[in-house]
N, C-alpha and C positions, 0 to 999 in steps of 0.2 A: 384607718385609711392609709394608703401608701403615700409616702412622701416622695417628692420629686427627686431628691438627692439619692434616695435608695433605689429608685426604679432605673435610673440611667445606667449604673453599673450592671444591673441584671439584664437590661436590654442589650447592652454592649456585649456581655458574655454570651447571650443567646445568638446574637448576630455572628460573633466570631465562631461559635460552634457550628452554625449552619454553613458558613463559608468553608470551614475545614471539612465538613461532611461532603460538600460539593466537590472540593478539590480531591478528596480521597476517592470519590466515586469515579472521577475522570481519570485518575492515575491507575487505580486498581481495577477499573471496569474494562471494557473492550476498547482500547485505544485505536484499534484498527477499523472501527466502524463495522463493516460487514464481516461475517465469519465465513470463510471458504472451507468447505469440506474436502477431504481426499477424494479424487476421482472426478472432481467438478471442473467444468469449463466455465469461465467467467470473463466479464469485460471490466477493464479498469480505465479510468480517465487519468490524464496527466495530473500529477499532484496527489492522487488518491492513495490511501493506505488501507489495507485489508488485513484481517487476522487469519492465521492459518490454524489448523486443528491442533498443532503442538504448542500453542501460545506464542508463536513467533509472529512477526508482522512483515508484510511486503509493501513497499512504497514504489509507485511508478513515478520516477523523478522527472524525466523529460525525454523528448525525442532528440537524440544526439546528432543524427545525420540522416538524410533521406535523398538517395540518388535513384529511386525507383523510376521506371519509365512511366510518364503520365498516362492516364486513361485515354484511349482513342488514338494513341500514337504508336506507330510500329518502330520498335527499337531493336538494335542488334543484341543488346544486353538488357536483361530485366531490371538490373540494379539491386540496390540493397538499402534497407533502413535499419538504423541502430537505435535501440531504446535503452535508456539507463534506468536501473532499478537499485533499491537498497533493501536488504533483508536484515532484520534485527532478530537474532535468535532469542530464545526464552531467557537466556542469561544476560541479554543486553548487548552482546557483541554485534557490531554492524559490519556487513559485507556489501560493498558496492560492486555491481557487475552490469554487463550489457548483454542484450540478446539481439539477434539479427533476423531479418526476413529472408535474405537472399544468400547468406553464407553462414558458416558455423561461427559461434555457437548459437543454436536455436533453443538450447536447453541449459538449465543450471541446476546443480544439486544443492538443495537447501536442507542441511541436516539429513533427515531420513525421508525427504521428499524431493521430487523432481518437478521443476517448473518448465513448461514448454510454451513458447510464443507460437500460437497457431495462426494468427492473422493480425494485420495492423491496418486500420482505416487510413484515409488520406487527410492531409491538412497539417497545420502548424503544431497542433497538440492532439494527434489522433488517438482514438480509443484503441487499446490493445486487447485482443482476445487471448486468454491464457488458459492453461490446464495445469492443475497440480495433482500429482499422483504420489502415493506412498511407495517408497522403494522396498520391494520384498526382501 
């Protein structure tokens, strides 16, 4: 029969091993959640992170500025919205950049890929529609 003093260290060791396995899976797995393939148009929510085909990740940080003309209003100028992103390369280097709706830049080169902001919803944390293409 197992004695209580001998079981506790075994249970503790098993628990530690299971926690280590969970942490390794989270780090070594897909930290970006969704995988975005080359040539794909996709929608991102503020704060979301996605993985790209080259093992890099893209994070939609926040809406930096929005001076676009409100719907249903006639404006002289259409305005512009600026969205902040962070790209983490496969080597771990982080690059912060912004994309715009009404002026340049609307695209950003990310290693061997080009990211394009195709549209932006309305609101405080609008969804961004993006396209990623491999640069030939």
